[in-house]
C-alpha positions in Angstrom: -22.5 -3.6 -29.7 -18.9 -4.5 -29.9 -16.2 -2.0 -30.5 -13.8 -2.5 -33.4 -10.1 -2.1 -33.0 -8.5 0.8 -34.7 -5.9 0.1 -37.5 -3.7 3.1 -37.0 -6.3 5.7 -38.2 -5.8 4.8 -41.9 -9.1 4.3 -43.6 -8.1 4.4 -47.3 -4.8 4.6 -49.1 -4.1 5.5 -52.7 -0.7 3.8 -52.5 -1.0 0.4 -54.5 1.9 -1.1 -52.4 0.4 -0.1 -49.0 0.6 -2.9 -46.4 -1.1 -2.2 -43.0 1.3 -2.5 -40.1 0.3 -5.0 -37.4 1.2 -3.8 -33.9 3.0 -6.4 -31.7 0.6 -7.3 -29.0 3.2 -9.4 -27.2 5.5 -6.6 -26.0 8.2 -8.0 -23.7 7.6 -6.9 -20.1 10.5 -5.1 -18.4 11.5 -6.4 -15.0 10.1 -4.3 -12.1 13.4 -2.6 -11.3 13.6 -1.3 -14.8 10.0 0.1 -15.0 9.7 3.9 -14.5 6.1 4.2 -13.3 4.5 7.5 -12.5 1.6 8.0 -10.2 -0.8 10.8 -11.0 -4.0 12.2 -9.4 -6.5 12.9 -12.2 -10.0 14.2 -12.5 -10.1 15.6 -16.0 -12.9 14.4 -18.2 -14.2 12.2 -15.4 -17.2 14.2 -14.3 -15.2 15.5 -11.2 -14.4 12.0 -9.9 -10.9 11.5 -8.7 -8.8 8.6 -10.0 -5.2 7.6 -9.3 -3.5 7.0 -12.7 -0.4 4.9 -13.0 1.4 5.5 -16.3 4.5 4.3 -18.3 4.1 0.6 -17.8 6.1 -1.3 -20.4 5.0 -4.8 -21.0 2.3 -7.2 -22.2 -1.4 -6.7 -21.7 -1.6 -9.8 -19.5 1.1 -8.4 -17.1 -0.7 -5.0 -17.1 -4.0 -6.7 -16.1 -2.2 -8.7 -13.4 -0.7 -5.6 -11.9 -4.1 -3.8 -12.2 -5.8 -6.6 -10.3 -3.2 -6.6 -7.5 -3.5 -2.8 -7.1 -7.3 -3.0 -7.0 -7.2 -5.7 -4.3 -4.6 -3.8 -2.3 -6.6 -0.5 -2.4 -10.0 -2.1 -2.1 -11.3 -0.1 -5.0 -12.4 -0.5 -8.7 -10.4 0.4 -11.7 -9.3 -0.5 -15.2 -6.3 -0.6 -17.5 -5.4 0.0 -21.1 -2.6 1.4 -23.3 0.0 1.1 -20.5 -2.1 3.0 -18.0 -3.9 1.8 -14.9 -6.8 3.7 -13.4 -7.8 3.1 -9.7 -10.9 4.9 -8.5 -10.1 7.4 -5.7 -7.0 9.0 -4.2 -4.7 6.1 -3.3 -1.3 7.6 -4.3 0.4 6.8 -1.0 -0.8 3.2 -0.8 0.1 2.6 -4.4 3.5 4.1 -4.1 4.3 1.9 -1.1 2.9 -1.1 -2.7 4.9 -0.7 -6.0 8.1 0.2 -4.2 7.7 -2.9 -2.0 7.3 -5.0 -5.2 10.6 -3.6 -6.6 9.1 -1.1 -9.1 10.7 2.3 -9.6 7.6 4.4 -9.0 7.3 8.1 -8.0 4.5 10.6 -7.6 4.1 13.0 -10.6 2.0 16.1 -11.4 2.5 18.3 -8.3 
């Protein structure tokens, strides 16, 4: 089964002039030095498994996927990305922080 994309949560409108808003999929990617990435360690709603979560990426989906692939290769681990977040399986905060800072990103650990 394929999943359908959400259209903003509106199912029905009584407004006769209603026009659905189309989200811009081609968001312009900020240069690495202007990105403010946060690196979290997370295990909520993941059945106790630990993941490293990189948040606050601003840019296109293609650029997010490219960064995800580079991080997965660098850490030697699996992962995924969507909605401006990258998940890397396992605790790789130090590796990811050094990698991102080496690439020119403004990244820092978050969440105590």
